[in-house]
All heavy atoms as TSV, in Angstrom:
chain	resi	resn	atom	element	x	y	z
A	1	MET	N	N	2.733	8.456	4.407
A	1	MET	CA	C	1.627	7.500	4.455
A	1	MET	C	C	0.473	8.009	3.530
A	1	MET	O	O	0.010	7.270	2.666
A	1	MET	CB	C	1.268	7.015	5.810
A	1	MET	CG	C	0.218	6.161	5.904
A	1	MET	SD	S	0.632	4.538	5.401
A	1	MET	CE	C	-0.734	3.676	5.897
A	2	GLN	N	N	-0.117	9.194	4.009
A	2	GLN	CA	C	-1.339	9.527	3.355
A	2	GLN	C	C	-1.123	9.906	1.848
A	2	GLN	O	O	-2.071	9.656	1.030
A	2	GLN	CB	C	-1.769	10.858	3.995
A	2	GLN	CG	C	-3.154	11.238	3.604
A	2	GLN	CD	C	-4.203	10.264	3.803
A	2	GLN	OE1	O	-4.294	9.549	4.773
A	2	GLN	NE2	N	-5.000	9.966	2.762
A	3	GLU	N	N	0.032	10.314	1.447
A	3	GLU	CA	C	0.342	10.541	0.014
A	3	GLU	C	C	0.189	9.244	-0.783
A	3	GLU	O	O	-0.385	9.168	-1.977
A	3	GLU	CB	C	1.689	11.186	-0.204
A	3	GLU	CG	C	1.719	12.625	0.337
A	3	GLU	CD	C	3.100	13.207	0.212
A	3	GLU	OE1	O	4.104	12.416	-0.211
A	3	GLU	OE2	O	3.237	14.358	0.496
A	4	HIS	N	N	0.635	8.157	-0.177
A	4	HIS	CA	C	0.581	6.875	-0.869
A	4	HIS	C	C	-0.898	6.339	-0.977
A	4	HIS	O	O	-1.364	5.816	-1.983
A	4	HIS	CB	C	1.496	5.848	-0.218
A	4	HIS	CG	C	2.968	6.191	-0.308
A	4	HIS	ND1	N	3.555	6.003	-1.561
A	4	HIS	CD2	C	3.822	6.653	0.573
A	4	HIS	CE1	C	4.944	6.282	-1.272
A	4	HIS	NE2	N	5.052	6.765	-0.035
A	5	VAL	N	N	-1.572	6.510	0.190
A	5	VAL	CA	C	-2.980	6.199	0.193
A	5	VAL	C	C	-3.724	7.028	-0.970
A	5	VAL	O	O	-4.591	6.483	-1.714
A	5	VAL	CB	C	-3.586	6.360	1.498
A	5	VAL	CG1	C	-5.181	6.192	1.544
A	5	VAL	CG2	C	-2.931	5.356	2.524
A	6	SER	N	N	-3.410	8.293	-1.024
A	6	SER	CA	C	-4.071	9.166	-2.029
A	6	SER	C	C	-3.697	8.633	-3.389
A	6	SER	O	O	-4.571	8.745	-4.397
A	6	SER	CB	C	-3.641	10.610	-1.816
A	6	SER	OG	O	-4.122	11.048	-0.570
A	7	ASP	N	N	-2.507	8.157	-3.704
A	7	ASP	CA	C	-2.086	7.730	-4.925
A	7	ASP	C	C	-2.951	6.500	-5.263
A	7	ASP	O	O	-3.345	6.423	-6.516
A	7	ASP	CB	C	-0.644	7.285	-4.945
A	7	ASP	CG	C	0.317	8.468	-4.832
A	7	ASP	OD1	O	-0.097	9.554	-5.128
A	7	ASP	OD2	O	1.558	8.233	-4.578
A	8	ILE	N	N	-3.247	5.660	-4.370
A	8	ILE	CA	C	-4.151	4.391	-4.681
A	8	ILE	C	C	-5.481	4.995	-5.180
A	8	ILE	O	O	-6.055	4.454	-6.080
A	8	ILE	CB	C	-4.099	3.488	-3.472
A	8	ILE	CG1	C	-2.885	2.794	-3.186
A	8	ILE	CG2	C	-5.174	2.438	-3.780
A	8	ILE	CD1	C	-2.784	2.108	-2.012
A	9	GLN	N	N	-6.002	5.842	-4.333
A	9	GLN	CA	C	-7.303	6.472	-4.623
A	9	GLN	C	C	-7.364	7.146	-6.023
A	9	GLN	O	O	-8.362	6.803	-6.806
A	9	GLN	CB	C	-7.652	7.513	-3.609
A	9	GLN	CG	C	-8.931	8.186	-3.828
A	9	GLN	CD	C	-10.165	7.300	-3.803
A	9	GLN	OE1	O	-10.296	6.447	-2.948
A	9	GLN	NE2	N	-11.055	7.333	-4.809
A	10	CYS	N	N	-6.298	7.764	-6.462
A	10	CYS	CA	C	-6.296	8.401	-7.767
A	10	CYS	C	C	-6.200	7.329	-8.823
A	10	CYS	O	O	-6.925	7.402	-9.925
A	10	CYS	CB	C	-4.996	9.183	-7.917
A	10	CYS	SG	S	-5.117	10.778	-7.050
A	11	VAL	N	N	-5.521	6.288	-8.683
A	11	VAL	CA	C	-5.435	5.120	-9.621
A	11	VAL	C	C	-6.877	4.486	-9.819
A	11	VAL	O	O	-7.321	4.281	-10.928
A	11	VAL	CB	C	-4.369	4.115	-9.297
A	11	VAL	CG1	C	-4.460	2.859	-10.265
A	11	VAL	CG2	C	-2.944	4.773	-9.498
A	12	VAL	N	N	-7.530	4.167	-8.717
A	12	VAL	CA	C	-8.798	3.623	-8.680
A	12	VAL	C	C	-9.828	4.558	-9.333
A	12	VAL	O	O	-10.626	3.961	-10.171
A	12	VAL	CB	C	-9.192	3.127	-7.190
A	12	VAL	CG1	C	-10.630	2.784	-7.116
A	12	VAL	CG2	C	-8.330	2.187	-6.661
A	13	SER	N	N	-9.775	5.697	-9.084
A	13	SER	CA	C	-10.728	6.596	-9.636
A	13	SER	C	C	-10.486	6.779	-11.118
A	13	SER	O	O	-11.409	6.802	-11.887
A	13	SER	CB	C	-10.627	8.093	-9.005
A	13	SER	OG	O	-11.034	8.035	-7.632
A	14	ALA	N	N	-9.190	6.911	-11.557
A	14	ALA	CA	C	-8.928	6.945	-13.045
A	14	ALA	C	C	-9.274	5.687	-13.690
A	14	ALA	O	O	-9.653	5.908	-14.980
A	14	ALA	CB	C	-7.415	7.291	-13.166
A	15	ALA	N	N	-9.208	4.635	-13.118
A	15	ALA	CA	C	-9.615	3.367	-13.826
A	15	ALA	C	C	-11.179	3.116	-13.784
A	15	ALA	O	O	-11.687	2.281	-14.553
A	15	ALA	CB	C	-9.054	2.167	-12.991
A	16	GLY	N	N	-11.859	3.903	-13.007
A	16	GLY	CA	C	-13.344	3.922	-13.035
A	16	GLY	C	C	-13.935	2.673	-12.406
A	16	GLY	O	O	-14.885	2.177	-12.705
A	17	VAL	N	N	-13.142	2.199	-11.411
A	17	VAL	CA	C	-13.460	0.943	-10.674
A	17	VAL	C	C	-14.316	1.307	-9.449
A	17	VAL	O	O	-13.778	2.129	-8.673
A	17	VAL	CB	C	-12.150	0.080	-10.388
A	17	VAL	CG1	C	-12.648	-1.181	-9.687
A	17	VAL	CG2	C	-11.441	-0.266	-11.667
A	18	ASP	N	N	-15.439	0.661	-9.135
A	18	ASP	CA	C	-16.149	0.917	-7.904
A	18	ASP	C	C	-15.726	-0.028	-6.867
A	18	ASP	O	O	-15.406	0.358	-5.802
A	18	ASP	CB	C	-17.639	0.889	-8.277
A	18	ASP	CG	C	-18.470	1.237	-7.117
A	18	ASP	OD1	O	-18.024	2.282	-6.408
A	18	ASP	OD2	O	-19.332	0.556	-6.690
A	19	ARG	N	N	-15.840	-1.352	-7.109
A	19	ARG	CA	C	-15.386	-2.414	-6.220
A	19	ARG	C	C	-14.496	-3.349	-6.773
A	19	ARG	O	O	-14.611	-3.643	-7.857
A	19	ARG	CB	C	-16.764	-3.062	-5.634
A	19	ARG	CG	C	-17.689	-2.240	-4.872
A	19	ARG	CD	C	-18.838	-2.859	-4.329
A	19	ARG	NE	N	-18.736	-4.117	-3.771
A	19	ARG	CZ	C	-18.348	-4.428	-2.408
A	19	ARG	NH1	N	-18.076	-3.428	-1.739
A	19	ARG	NH2	N	-18.368	-5.649	-1.923
A	20	PHE	N	N	-13.461	-3.775	-5.851
A	20	PHE	CA	C	-12.350	-4.531	-6.483
A	20	PHE	C	C	-11.672	-5.420	-5.307
A	20	PHE	O	O	-11.928	-5.209	-4.292
A	20	PHE	CB	C	-11.352	-3.733	-7.213
A	20	PHE	CG	C	-10.840	-2.608	-6.306
A	20	PHE	CD1	C	-9.744	-2.756	-5.687
A	20	PHE	CD2	C	-11.561	-1.483	-6.222
A	20	PHE	CE1	C	-9.221	-1.698	-4.791
A	20	PHE	CE2	C	-11.013	-0.352	-5.451
A	20	PHE	CZ	C	-9.837	-0.551	-4.640
A	21	HIS	N	N	-10.845	-6.326	-5.837
A	21	HIS	CA	C	-10.031	-7.078	-4.903
A	21	HIS	C	C	-8.689	-6.419	-4.826
A	21	HIS	O	O	-8.176	-6.052	-5.858
A	21	HIS	CB	C	-9.882	-8.505	-5.371
A	21	HIS	CG	C	-11.190	-9.114	-5.594
A	21	HIS	ND1	N	-11.833	-9.787	-4.624
A	21	HIS	CD2	C	-12.026	-9.295	-6.636
A	21	HIS	CE1	C	-13.045	-10.334	-4.854
A	21	HIS	NE2	N	-13.073	-9.987	-6.239
A	22	LEU	N	N	-8.112	-6.161	-3.716
A	22	LEU	CA	C	-6.838	-5.438	-3.607
A	22	LEU	C	C	-5.746	-6.325	-3.230
A	22	LEU	O	O	-5.784	-7.049	-2.211
A	22	LEU	CB	C	-7.072	-4.357	-2.567
A	22	LEU	CG	C	-5.924	-3.360	-2.255
A	22	LEU	CD1	C	-5.538	-2.604	-3.502
A	22	LEU	CD2	C	-6.295	-2.342	-1.165
A	23	PHE	N	N	-4.697	-6.392	-4.050
A	23	PHE	CA	C	-3.480	-7.123	-3.858
A	23	PHE	C	C	-2.406	-6.186	-3.334
A	23	PHE	O	O	-2.172	-5.172	-3.969
A	23	PHE	CB	C	-3.012	-7.777	-5.034
A	23	PHE	CG	C	-1.702	-8.567	-4.807
A	23	PHE	CD1	C	-1.590	-9.835	-4.227
A	23	PHE	CD2	C	-0.526	-8.070	-5.218
A	23	PHE	CE1	C	-0.465	-10.577	-4.169
A	23	PHE	CE2	C	0.560	-8.642	-5.127
A	23	PHE	CZ	C	0.695	-9.888	-4.486
A	24	SER	N	N	-1.641	-6.506	-2.228
A	24	SER	CA	C	-0.645	-5.650	-1.742
A	24	SER	C	C	0.562	-6.538	-1.351
A	24	SER	O	O	0.412	-7.633	-0.925
A	24	SER	CB	C	-1.032	-4.830	-0.544
A	24	SER	OG	O	-1.499	-5.706	0.521
A	25	TYR	N	N	1.769	-5.974	-1.711
A	25	TYR	CA	C	2.994	-6.795	-1.456
A	25	TYR	C	C	3.998	-5.843	-0.823
A	25	TYR	O	O	4.207	-4.618	-1.265
A	25	TYR	CB	C	3.482	-7.231	-2.804
A	25	TYR	CG	C	4.727	-8.119	-2.823
A	25	TYR	CD1	C	4.618	-9.444	-2.398
A	25	TYR	CD2	C	5.973	-7.511	-3.016
A	25	TYR	CE1	C	5.749	-10.308	-2.324
A	25	TYR	CE2	C	7.143	-8.275	-2.998
A	25	TYR	CZ	C	6.945	-9.661	-2.717
A	25	TYR	OH	O	8.114	-10.494	-2.570
A	26	SER	N	N	4.855	-6.342	0.085
A	26	SER	CA	C	5.941	-5.645	0.713
A	26	SER	C	C	5.583	-4.350	1.286
A	26	SER	O	O	4.619	-4.109	2.054
A	26	SER	CB	C	7.054	-5.523	-0.319
A	26	SER	OG	O	8.344	-5.129	0.264
A	27	ARG	N	N	6.263	-3.276	0.901
A	27	ARG	CA	C	5.991	-1.927	1.452
A	27	ARG	C	C	4.599	-1.384	1.105
A	27	ARG	O	O	4.060	-0.574	1.801
A	27	ARG	CB	C	7.067	-0.874	0.951
A	27	ARG	CG	C	8.441	-1.080	1.505
A	27	ARG	CD	C	8.646	-0.669	2.892
A	27	ARG	NE	N	8.393	0.830	3.105
A	27	ARG	CZ	C	8.089	1.293	4.251
A	27	ARG	NH1	N	8.074	0.709	5.304
A	27	ARG	NH2	N	7.961	2.670	4.306
A	28	GLY	N	N	4.026	-1.987	0.049
A	28	GLY	CA	C	2.693	-1.512	-0.284
A	28	GLY	C	C	1.680	-1.986	0.640
A	28	GLY	O	O	0.417	-1.472	0.593
A	29	VAL	N	N	1.863	-2.991	1.486
A	29	VAL	CA	C	0.886	-3.517	2.435
A	29	VAL	C	C	0.283	-2.388	3.285
A	29	VAL	O	O	-0.887	-2.161	3.446
A	29	VAL	CB	C	1.423	-4.685	3.230
A	29	VAL	CG1	C	0.420	-4.987	4.346
A	29	VAL	CG2	C	1.559	-5.856	2.343
A	30	SER	N	N	1.061	-1.604	3.935
A	30	SER	CA	C	0.595	-0.542	4.826
A	30	SER	C	C	-0.217	0.497	4.104
A	30	SER	O	O	-1.215	0.921	4.663
A	30	SER	CB	C	1.674	0.114	5.776
A	30	SER	OG	O	2.743	0.647	4.813
A	31	TYR	N	N	0.144	0.801	2.917
A	31	TYR	CA	C	-0.523	1.816	2.165
A	31	TYR	C	C	-1.892	1.176	1.699
A	31	TYR	O	O	-2.931	1.917	1.700
A	31	TYR	CB	C	0.270	2.256	0.786
A	31	TYR	CG	C	1.594	2.648	1.274
A	31	TYR	CD1	C	2.719	2.199	0.474
A	31	TYR	CD2	C	1.789	3.456	2.259
A	31	TYR	CE1	C	3.951	2.682	0.717
A	31	TYR	CE2	C	3.167	3.805	2.516
A	31	TYR	CZ	C	4.207	3.400	1.826
A	31	TYR	OH	O	5.459	3.688	2.089
A	32	ALA	N	N	-1.997	-0.031	1.408
A	32	ALA	CA	C	-3.227	-0.744	1.050
A	32	ALA	C	C	-4.141	-0.865	2.088
A	32	ALA	O	O	-5.338	-0.640	2.065
A	32	ALA	CB	C	-3.029	-2.138	0.325
A	33	LEU	N	N	-3.639	-1.149	3.329
A	33	LEU	CA	C	-4.418	-1.089	4.544
A	33	LEU	C	C	-4.981	0.314	4.813
A	33	LEU	O	O	-6.128	0.466	5.248
A	33	LEU	CB	C	-3.675	-1.605	5.716
A	33	LEU	CG	C	-3.332	-3.162	5.679
A	33	LEU	CD1	C	-2.262	-3.467	6.733
A	33	LEU	CD2	C	-4.555	-3.986	5.784
A	34	GLY	N	N	-4.187	1.242	4.605
A	34	GLY	CA	C	-4.650	2.622	4.901
A	34	GLY	C	C	-5.819	2.981	3.826
A	34	GLY	O	O	-6.798	3.544	4.341
A	35	PHE	N	N	-5.618	2.600	2.600
A	35	PHE	CA	C	-6.717	2.837	1.621
A	35	PHE	C	C	-7.962	2.079	2.134
A	35	PHE	O	O	-8.982	2.650	2.045
A	35	PHE	CB	C	-6.207	2.406	0.320
A	35	PHE	CG	C	-7.356	2.505	-0.711
A	35	PHE	CD1	C	-7.730	3.684	-1.317
A	35	PHE	CD2	C	-7.951	1.365	-1.202
A	35	PHE	CE1	C	-8.821	3.809	-2.209
A	35	PHE	CE2	C	-9.029	1.379	-2.057
A	35	PHE	CZ	C	-9.340	2.678	-2.551
A	36	ALA	N	N	-7.749	0.781	2.359
A	36	ALA	CA	C	-8.936	0.020	2.682
A	36	ALA	C	C	-9.761	0.571	3.980
A	36	ALA	O	O	-10.870	0.501	4.055
A	36	ALA	CB	C	-8.561	-1.428	2.958
A	37	ASN	N	N	-8.917	1.082	4.860
A	37	ASN	CA	C	-9.551	1.678	5.964
A	37	ASN	C	C	-10.395	2.960	5.708
A	37	ASN	O	O	-11.445	3.280	6.279
A	37	ASN	CB	C	-8.358	2.223	6.994
A	37	ASN	CG	C	-8.945	2.555	8.334
A	37	ASN	OD1	O	-9.735	1.916	9.016
A	37	ASN	ND2	N	-8.523	3.744	8.741
A	38	GLU	N	N	-10.010	3.659	4.714
A	38	GLU	CA	C	-10.739	4.802	4.279
A	38	GLU	C	C	-11.844	4.610	3.313
A	38	GLU	O	O	-12.803	5.281	3.188
A	38	GLU	CB	C	-9.718	5.903	3.656
A	38	GLU	CG	C	-8.798	6.429	4.654
A	38	GLU	CD	C	-7.949	7.607	4.019
A	38	GLU	OE1	O	-8.091	7.996	2.913
A	38	GLU	OE2	O	-6.922	8.033	4.712
A	39	ALA	N	N	-11.684	3.468	2.483
A	39	ALA	CA	C	-12.696	3.092	1.452
A	39	ALA	C	C	-13.048	1.700	1.552
A	39	ALA	O	O	-13.171	1.036	0.538
A	39	ALA	CB	C	-12.096	3.421	0.073
A	40	ALA	N	N	-13.529	1.212	2.708
A	40	ALA	CA	C	-13.867	-0.148	3.002
A	40	ALA	C	C	-14.974	-0.688	2.018
A	40	ALA	O	O	-14.897	-1.787	1.679
A	40	ALA	CB	C	-14.260	-0.405	4.452
A	41	ARG	N	N	-15.935	0.251	1.637
A	41	ARG	CA	C	-16.959	-0.332	0.831
A	41	ARG	C	C	-16.426	-0.648	-0.621
A	41	ARG	O	O	-17.174	-1.412	-1.232
A	41	ARG	CB	C	-18.048	0.727	0.690
A	41	ARG	CG	C	-17.685	2.017	-0.050
A	41	ARG	CD	C	-18.921	2.849	-0.376
A	41	ARG	NE	N	-18.502	3.954	-1.421
A	41	ARG	CZ	C	-18.377	3.729	-2.685
A	41	ARG	NH1	N	-18.535	2.418	-3.228
A	41	ARG	NH2	N	-18.047	4.732	-3.529
A	42	ARG	N	N	-15.374	-0.156	-1.016
A	42	ARG	CA	C	-14.884	-0.471	-2.319
A	42	ARG	C	C	-14.100	-1.622	-2.377
A	42	ARG	O	O	-13.872	-2.269	-3.375
A	42	ARG	CB	C	-13.989	0.774	-2.830
A	42	ARG	CG	C	-14.884	2.070	-2.857
A	42	ARG	CD	C	-14.029	3.218	-3.424
A	42	ARG	NE	N	-14.122	3.103	-4.880
A	42	ARG	CZ	C	-13.651	3.925	-5.719
A	42	ARG	NH1	N	-13.003	5.002	-5.194
A	42	ARG	NH2	N	-13.788	3.784	-7.064
A	43	VAL	N	N	-13.457	-2.129	-1.344
A	43	VAL	CA	C	-12.573	-3.313	-1.244
A	43	VAL	C	C	-13.419	-4.536	-0.935
A	43	VAL	O	O	-13.895	-4.725	0.112
A	43	VAL	CB	C	-11.497	-3.071	-0.344
A	43	VAL	CG1	C	-10.530	-4.274	-0.311
A	43	VAL	CG2	C	-10.653	-1.811	-0.621
A	44	VAL	N	N	-13.530	-5.447	-1.981
A	44	VAL	CA	C	-14.238	-6.689	-1.785
A	44	VAL	C	C	-13.394	-7.733	-0.876
A	44	VAL	O	O	-13.878	-8.317	-0.094
A	44	VAL	CB	C	-14.533	-7.319	-3.109
A	44	VAL	CG1	C	-15.284	-8.643	-2.928
A	44	VAL	CG2	C	-15.452	-6.369	-4.035
A	45	SER	N	N	-12.122	-7.729	-1.163
A	45	SER	CA	C	-11.194	-8.564	-0.448
A	45	SER	C	C	-9.853	-8.017	-0.643
A	45	SER	O	O	-9.531	-7.275	-1.409
A	45	SER	CB	C	-11.288	-10.073	-0.920
A	45	SER	OG	O	-10.699	-10.161	-2.291
A	46	MET	N	N	-8.906	-8.488	0.297
A	46	MET	CA	C	-7.552	-8.076	0.214
A	46	MET	C	C	-6.538	-9.347	0.268
A	46	MET	O	O	-6.888	-10.237	0.975
A	46	MET	CB	C	-7.205	-7.206	1.350
A	46	MET	CG	C	-7.788	-5.853	1.272
A	46	MET	SD	S	-7.134	-4.727	2.613
A	46	MET	CE	C	-5.462	-4.552	2.135
A	47	ILE	N	N	-5.446	-9.230	-0.360
A	47	ILE	CA	C	-4.401	-10.234	-0.370
A	47	ILE	C	C	-3.277	-9.431	0.120
A	47	ILE	O	O	-2.837	-8.423	-0.403
A	47	ILE	CB	C	-4.076	-10.910	-1.682
A	47	ILE	CG1	C	-5.374	-11.618	-2.269
A	47	ILE	CG2	C	-2.860	-11.860	-1.618
A	47	ILE	CD1	C	-5.184	-12.084	-3.676
A	48	ILE	N	N	-2.740	-9.952	1.265
A	48	ILE	CA	C	-1.613	-9.201	1.881
A	48	ILE	C	C	-0.407	-10.161	1.772
A	48	ILE	O	O	-0.473	-11.315	2.362
A	48	ILE	CB	C	-1.905	-8.729	3.352
A	48	ILE	CG1	C	-3.039	-7.748	3.261
A	48	ILE	CG2	C	-0.695	-8.189	3.985
A	48	ILE	CD1	C	-3.520	-7.434	4.707
A	49	GLN	N	N	0.808	-9.691	1.261
A	49	GLN	CA	C	1.893	-10.644	1.099
A	49	GLN	C	C	3.178	-9.990	1.395
A	49	GLN	O	O	3.502	-8.898	1.065
A	49	GLN	CB	C	1.921	-11.165	-0.336
A	49	GLN	CG	C	2.793	-12.185	-0.516
A	49	GLN	CD	C	2.804	-12.857	-1.974
A	49	GLN	OE1	O	2.057	-12.375	-2.876
A	49	GLN	NE2	N	3.455	-13.944	-2.171
A	50	ASP	N	N	3.946	-10.713	2.211
A	50	ASP	CA	C	5.399	-10.474	2.454
A	50	ASP	C	C	5.601	-9.163	3.170
A	50	ASP	O	O	6.676	-8.373	2.902
A	50	ASP	CB	C	6.205	-10.483	1.041
A	50	ASP	CG	C	7.744	-10.589	1.317
A	50	ASP	OD1	O	8.148	-11.315	2.272
A	50	ASP	OD2	O	8.450	-9.905	0.652
A	51	TYR	N	N	4.791	-8.810	4.152
A	51	TYR	CA	C	5.113	-7.629	5.030
A	51	TYR	C	C	4.028	-7.701	6.193
A	51	TYR	O	O	2.979	-8.038	6.028
A	51	TYR	CB	C	4.841	-6.324	4.217
A	51	TYR	CG	C	5.461	-5.183	4.798
A	51	TYR	CD1	C	6.833	-5.007	4.713
A	51	TYR	CD2	C	4.823	-4.335	5.528
A	51	TYR	CE1	C	7.552	-3.871	5.192
A	51	TYR	CE2	C	5.341	-3.136	6.118
A	51	TYR	CZ	C	6.758	-2.938	5.944
A	51	TYR	OH	O	7.333	-1.887	6.515
A	52	PRO	N	N	4.608	-7.314	7.258
A	52	PRO	CA	C	3.693	-7.240	8.470
A	52	PRO	C	C	2.599	-6.170	8.301
A	52	PRO	O	O	2.907	-5.187	7.571
A	52	PRO	CB	C	4.618	-6.917	9.661
A	52	PRO	CG	C	5.820	-6.390	9.083
A	52	PRO	CD	C	5.991	-6.916	7.706
A	53	ALA	N	N	1.545	-6.412	8.861
A	53	ALA	CA	C	0.382	-5.458	8.642
A	53	ALA	C	C	0.549	-4.191	9.614
A	53	ALA	O	O	-0.219	-3.900	10.403
A	53	ALA	CB	C	-0.935	-6.124	8.951
A	54	GLU	N	N	1.695	-3.554	9.323
A	54	GLU	CA	C	1.849	-2.308	10.109
A	54	GLU	C	C	2.859	-1.421	9.245
A	54	GLU	O	O	3.530	-1.945	8.303
A	54	GLU	CB	C	2.600	-2.676	11.368
A	54	GLU	CG	C	3.797	-3.290	11.326
A	54	GLU	CD	C	4.548	-3.658	12.593
A	54	GLU	OE1	O	4.302	-2.901	13.623
A	54	GLU	OE2	O	5.229	-4.628	12.699
A	55	HIS	N	N	2.772	-0.128	9.425
A	55	HIS	CA	C	3.624	0.848	8.784
A	55	HIS	C	C	4.935	1.121	9.525
A	55	HIS	O	O	4.809	1.453	10.772
A	55	HIS	CB	C	2.829	2.095	8.554
A	55	HIS	CG	C	3.656	3.052	7.715
A	55	HIS	ND1	N	4.063	2.779	6.370
A	55	HIS	CD2	C	4.160	4.286	7.982
A	55	HIS	CE1	C	4.723	3.870	5.939
A	55	HIS	NE2	N	4.919	4.696	6.928
A	56	LYS	N	N	6.030	0.859	8.978
A	56	LYS	CA	C	7.278	1.206	9.639
A	56	LYS	C	C	7.980	2.295	8.913
A	56	LYS	O	O	8.062	2.274	7.680
A	56	LYS	CB	C	8.214	-0.007	9.676
A	56	LYS	CG	C	7.653	-1.159	10.394
A	56	LYS	CD	C	8.577	-2.339	10.492
A	56	LYS	CE	C	7.983	-3.379	11.332
A	56	LYS	NZ	N	8.957	-4.570	11.379
A	57	GLN	N	N	8.531	3.282	9.619
A	57	GLN	CA	C	9.297	4.376	9.042
A	57	GLN	C	C	10.557	3.808	8.772
A	57	GLN	O	O	11.377	3.348	9.577
A	57	GLN	CB	C	9.341	5.485	10.021
A	57	GLN	CG	C	10.180	6.624	9.609
A	57	GLN	CD	C	9.508	7.386	8.453
A	57	GLN	OE1	O	8.260	7.539	8.359
A	57	GLN	NE2	N	10.160	7.868	7.383
A	58	MET	N	N	11.024	4.008	7.505
A	58	MET	CA	C	12.428	3.466	7.111
A	58	MET	C	C	13.436	4.582	7.397
A	58	MET	O	O	13.251	5.720	7.307
A	58	MET	CB	C	12.436	3.237	5.595
A	58	MET	CG	C	11.447	2.313	5.140
A	58	MET	SD	S	11.634	0.621	5.746
A	58	MET	CE	C	12.988	0.102	4.797
A	59	PRO	N	N	14.600	4.225	7.945
A	59	PRO	CA	C	15.704	5.048	8.355
A	59	PRO	C	C	16.186	5.770	6.987
A	59	PRO	O	O	16.044	5.194	5.852
A	59	PRO	CB	C	16.766	4.223	8.875
A	59	PRO	CG	C	16.408	2.787	8.351
A	59	PRO	CD	C	15.080	2.670	8.074
A	60	ALA	N	N	16.689	6.909	7.151
A	60	ALA	CA	C	17.110	7.860	5.996
A	60	ALA	C	C	18.098	7.091	5.131
A	60	ALA	O	O	18.149	7.349	3.934
A	60	ALA	CB	C	17.567	9.124	6.576
A	61	ASP	N	N	18.991	6.263	5.783
A	61	ASP	CA	C	20.045	5.718	4.904
A	61	ASP	C	C	19.734	4.330	4.365
A	61	ASP	O	O	20.611	3.645	3.707
A	61	ASP	CB	C	21.351	5.614	5.719
A	61	ASP	CG	C	21.138	4.606	6.854
A	61	ASP	OD1	O	20.100	4.285	7.326
A	61	ASP	OD2	O	22.199	4.158	7.432
A	62	TRP	N	N	18.447	3.939	4.340
A	62	TRP	CA	C	18.129	2.604	3.844
A	62	TRP	C	C	18.349	2.414	2.443
A	62	TRP	O	O	18.808	1.246	2.033
A	62	TRP	CB	C	16.715	2.105	4.292
A	62	TRP	CG	C	15.585	2.733	3.398
A	62	TRP	CD1	C	14.863	3.895	3.475
A	62	TRP	CD2	C	15.156	2.073	2.186
A	62	TRP	NE1	N	14.004	4.006	2.560
A	62	TRP	CE2	C	14.127	2.961	1.622
A	62	TRP	CE3	C	15.402	0.952	1.455
A	62	TRP	CZ2	C	13.403	2.642	0.463
A	62	TRP	CZ3	C	14.778	0.765	0.303
A	62	TRP	CH2	C	13.836	1.520	-0.246
A	63	PRO	N	N	18.154	3.272	1.469
A	63	PRO	CA	C	18.348	3.041	0.123
A	63	PRO	C	C	19.880	2.682	-0.128
A	63	PRO	O	O	20.147	1.728	-0.913
A	63	PRO	CB	C	18.056	4.351	-0.724
A	63	PRO	CG	C	17.071	4.961	0.355
A	63	PRO	CD	C	17.534	4.599	1.704
A	64	ASP	N	N	20.841	3.395	0.426
A	64	ASP	CA	C	22.233	3.065	0.343
A	64	ASP	C	C	22.609	1.779	0.777
A	64	ASP	O	O	23.244	1.010	0.241
A	64	ASP	CB	C	23.073	4.178	0.929
A	64	ASP	CG	C	24.503	4.106	0.697
A	64	ASP	OD1	O	24.909	4.149	-0.522
A	64	ASP	OD2	O	25.286	3.921	1.681
A	65	ASP	N	N	22.058	1.478	1.989
A	65	ASP	CA	C	22.329	0.148	2.579
A	65	ASP	C	C	21.803	-0.956	1.782
A	65	ASP	O	O	22.376	-1.931	1.525
A	65	ASP	CB	C	21.667	0.154	3.959
A	65	ASP	CG	C	22.001	-1.294	4.750
A	65	ASP	OD1	O	23.219	-1.560	4.942
A	65	ASP	OD2	O	21.120	-1.939	5.103
A	66	TYR	N	N	20.588	-0.809	1.157
A	66	TYR	CA	C	20.039	-1.750	0.389
A	66	TYR	C	C	20.737	-2.033	-0.895
A	66	TYR	O	O	20.915	-3.238	-1.421
A	66	TYR	CB	C	18.596	-1.362	0.018
A	66	TYR	CG	C	17.706	-2.337	-0.735
A	66	TYR	CD1	C	17.101	-3.479	-0.130
A	66	TYR	CD2	C	17.590	-2.211	-2.167
A	66	TYR	CE1	C	16.376	-4.305	-0.813
A	66	TYR	CE2	C	16.893	-3.143	-2.844
A	66	TYR	CZ	C	16.306	-4.337	-2.248
A	66	TYR	OH	O	15.535	-5.127	-2.876
A	67	ILE	N	N	21.241	-0.943	-1.422
A	67	ILE	CA	C	21.938	-1.088	-2.801
A	67	ILE	C	C	23.328	-1.788	-2.538
A	67	ILE	O	O	23.865	-2.580	-3.368
A	67	ILE	CB	C	22.128	0.386	-3.494
A	67	ILE	CG1	C	20.758	0.746	-3.928
A	67	ILE	CG2	C	23.091	0.216	-4.521
A	67	ILE	CD1	C	20.736	2.228	-4.369
A	68	HIS	N	N	23.969	-1.408	-1.458
A	68	HIS	CA	C	25.411	-1.903	-1.203
A	68	HIS	C	C	25.540	-3.158	-0.373
A	68	HIS	O	O	26.772	-3.565	-0.324
A	68	HIS	CB	C	26.231	-0.641	-0.712
A	68	HIS	CG	C	26.294	0.434	-1.801
A	68	HIS	ND1	N	25.490	1.567	-1.536
A	68	HIS	CD2	C	26.955	0.622	-2.972
A	68	HIS	CE1	C	25.785	2.386	-2.604
A	68	HIS	NE2	N	26.620	1.824	-3.441
A	69	ASN	N	N	24.650	-3.560	0.184
A	69	ASN	CA	C	24.792	-4.787	1.080
A	69	ASN	C	C	23.804	-5.853	0.583
A	69	ASN	O	O	22.573	-5.626	0.258
A	69	ASN	CB	C	24.453	-4.390	2.512
A	69	ASN	CG	C	25.426	-3.551	3.084
A	69	ASN	OD1	O	26.563	-3.793	2.941
A	69	ASN	ND2	N	24.968	-2.423	3.727
A	70	ASP	N	N	24.299	-6.990	0.517
A	70	ASP	CA	C	23.465	-8.166	0.015
A	70	ASP	C	C	22.765	-8.877	1.148
A	70	ASP	O	O	23.002	-8.881	2.283
A	70	ASP	CB	C	24.377	-9.269	-0.595
A	70	ASP	CG	C	24.947	-8.843	-1.908
A	70	ASP	OD1	O	24.480	-7.978	-2.485
A	70	ASP	OD2	O	25.980	-9.488	-2.350
C-alpha cells in the first residue's frame, strides 16, 4: 500500500503540481485515499469510481483467475 502511495507522491512532485483534483478508479481508489490522507492540503477534490473506499488484499492466485475466467 505505502509503495503505491509513494508512487503517487513521486508523480505529483515530478509534475510540479501543488494543488489538484484527484481521480481514482478501481484498485487505485485505496491508494488515492492513502495519498489524500497524507497530503490533504494538496488535494482540492476527489472522484472515486468503481471500488469500495477500502483496501483489500488480493489473493496470490488472482492474476491467473482473472486471465482464465470470464
